[in-house]
N, C-alpha and C positions, 0 to 999 in steps of 0.2 A: 895372135892378138886376142881373140875371143876366149881362149882358155884361161887367161889371167883376169878376165873381167866377170862381173856379175851381170851386167847389162850392156848391150851394144845399142846405141841410138844412131840410126842412119838418117841423115838429113840431106843427102846428096842424091838428087835424081836427075833425069828420069831413071827410075829403078830398072825398068825392063831393058833400057839401052846400056846401062853400065853394069849389067850382070850381078845384081844384088842377090840372085839366087845362090851364088857361091857363099856369100856372107850368111845368109839364112841357114844354109846347110851346115856350115861350120859351127854356127851357134847351136843348132839342134844336136849335132854330134857331141858337143862339149857340155851341153846342159846350160848354156848361157842364154839368158832372156834376150829377146830381140824386139825392137820397136822401130818403126819408121814413120815418116810423114806422108806416105804414099796416098795419092788420090786416084791411082791407076787401078781401077776395079779389075781389069783383066790380069794385071800382075798379082793382085791379092788372091784371085781365084786360083792361079797356078801355084801359089805358095802354100795353099791350104791342103 
């Protein structure tokens, strides 16, 4: 999915519960921009 996209916008949370780290990692590996609506500071810290 992410390899054919320029940007992935994730608007389905809670992010830490639904393993958004897999999506973030896939985007990072393919060079695809990633954005989400997370207000979960602990999740954001783990992804940086």
